[in-house]
Structure formats: structure tokens, C-alpha cells
C-alpha positions in Angstrom: 0.0 0.0 0.0 1.5 3.3 -1.0 0.8 6.5 0.8 0.4 9.7 -1.2 2.7 12.5 -0.6 -0.2 14.6 0.6 -1.1 12.0 3.3 2.5 11.9 4.5 2.7 15.7 4.7 -0.6 15.8 6.5 0.6 13.3 9.1 3.9 15.2 9.5 2.1 18.5 9.9 -0.3 17.0 12.5 2.7 15.6 14.4 4.4 19.0 14.4 1.3 20.7 15.7 0.9 18.1 18.5 4.5 18.5 19.5 4.2 22.3 19.6 1.0 21.9 21.7 2.6 19.5 24.1 5.6 21.8 24.5 3.3 24.7 25.3 1.5 22.6 28.0 4.8 21.5 29.6 6.0 25.0 29.7 2.7 26.2 31.2 2.9 23.4 33.9 6.4 24.5 34.8 5.5 28.1 35.0 2.5 27.3 37.2 4.7 25.1 39.4 7.1 28.0 39.9 4.4 30.5 40.5 2.4 28.4 42.9 5.4 26.6 44.6 4.2 23.0 43.9 4.8 20.3 41.3 1.4 18.6 42.1 -0.2 20.3 39.2 -1.6 18.6 36.1 -2.5 20.5 32.9 -4.8 18.9 30.4 -6.3 20.1 27.1 -9.3 18.6 25.4 -10.2 19.3 21.7 -7.5 22.0 21.7 -9.9 24.5 23.3 -10.7 23.3 26.9 -7.8 23.6 29.2 -7.9 22.2 32.7 -5.4 22.9 35.5 -5.7 20.6 38.6 -3.9 21.2 41.9 -3.5 18.1 44.1 -3.4 18.6 47.8 -3.1 22.4 47.5 -3.7 24.7 50.4 -5.8 26.7 47.9 -8.3 23.8 47.9 -8.8 24.3 51.6 -9.7 28.0 51.4 -13.2 29.3 52.1 -15.4 29.2 49.0 -15.1 32.8 47.9 -11.3 32.9 48.4 -11.0 29.5 46.6 -12.9 30.9 43.7 -10.7 34.0 43.7 -7.6 31.9 43.7 -9.0 29.8 40.8 -9.7 33.0 38.9 -6.1 34.1 39.5 -4.8 30.8 38.2 -7.0 31.1 35.1 -5.7 34.6 34.5 -2.2 33.4 34.9 -2.9 30.8 32.2 -4.1 33.5 29.8 -0.9 35.3 30.2 1.4 32.3 30.0 -0.1 29.7 27.6 1.1 30.4 24.1 -2.2 29.3 22.6 -4.5 31.1 25.0 -6.2 32.9 22.2 -7.6 29.5 21.0 -9.2 28.5 24.3 -12.9 28.5 24.9 -12.7 27.5 28.6 -10.2 27.4 31.4 -11.1 25.1 34.3 -9.2 25.2 37.6 -9.8 22.3 39.9 -8.6 21.3 43.4 -8.3 17.6 44.3 -7.0 15.5 47.2 -4.6 12.7 46.4 -3.7 9.9 48.8 -1.1 7.2 48.1 -0.8 3.8 49.9 1.8 1.6 48.4 1.1 1.2 44.7 -2.3 2.6 45.0 -3.3 6.3 44.5 -6.7 7.6 45.4 -7.7 10.9 43.9 -10.9 12.7 45.1 -12.1 15.5 42.9 -13.0 18.7 44.6 -14.3 22.0 43.5 -13.8 23.0 39.9 -14.2 26.5 38.5 -14.7 27.1 34.8 -13.9 30.5 33.2 -14.4 31.9 29.7 -11.3 33.6 28.5 -13.3 36.5 27.2 -14.8 37.2 30.6 -11.3 37.0 32.2 -9.9 39.5 29.6 -12.8 41.9 30.1 -12.3 41.8 33.9 -8.6 42.4 33.4 -9.2 45.4 31.1 -11.8 46.8 33.6 -9.3 46.5 36.4 -6.6 48.2 34.4 -9.0 51.0 33.5 -10.1 51.4 37.1 -6.4 51.6 38.2 -5.6 54.1 35.5 -8.6 56.2 36.5 -7.6 56.0 40.2 -4.1 57.0 39.3 -5.3 60.0 37.3 -7.5 61.2 40.2 -4.5 61.2 42.6 -2.4 63.4 40.5 
């Protein structure tokens, strides 16, 4: 069976795209680990548009609900600024789980998850920047 040149080039292009996406996710995970001082972070992408960040055994997961939601919003905003393909995302979900290991077994319990639309996060950032600029202008 012979593959056409177009088929081979298509597979090669798909492979390059996947490698680039994987590299972006690894880089994001490392930046999150540095920012939040933990390696217990997983980053997953579904259908190239739904990104999920999960923190295992994070102190943020133990915060009161309103503070936990604020922390999750901060993580999602961080993702927008540090994920190279953030402009392609439809949702960013930040979740907190608890993980327990006993010998070869690991038990993960899902906790609260917070889903954000990147457009809403950008609008909130712009509104915050405008408010800060207006406040700065008033003080002068």
C-alpha cells in the first residue's frame, strides 16, 4: 500500500502541531509550578480548546469558597498570560483535588472546579486596568 505525498505531509504537519501543543502545555505546567510553589499540578487540554489545571493537595483547595474561587480566577488569568495558545481556548477550568497514596495505589478525590471563559477574564482584566488608571489620574 502506497501513501500519497499529501497524506504523508498531512501526518507530519499534525505531528508537528501536536509536538508544539505538548511543548506549550509542559512550559505552562512548569510556570504554574514555579508561581504556585508546587509540582502537584496537572495540565490537560481537550479538543484543543478546553484547558484544565488541577492542583492536588493544594492549600488553595482548603480556602473558604469565595477565596478559593478568587484563587482559581487568579490561576485562570495566569494561564491566559502564559499559555502560548491562550487565544484559541474556549474555557479554562481550575480544579482542586486531594490525592492519597498507599503503596502502589493512589486515590484521587475530585474537589471543586471553577470554569472560566477567557473573554470574561480578559474583560475583567481590562476593567481592572482601566479602574487603576482612573484612580491614578485622580490622585495626580
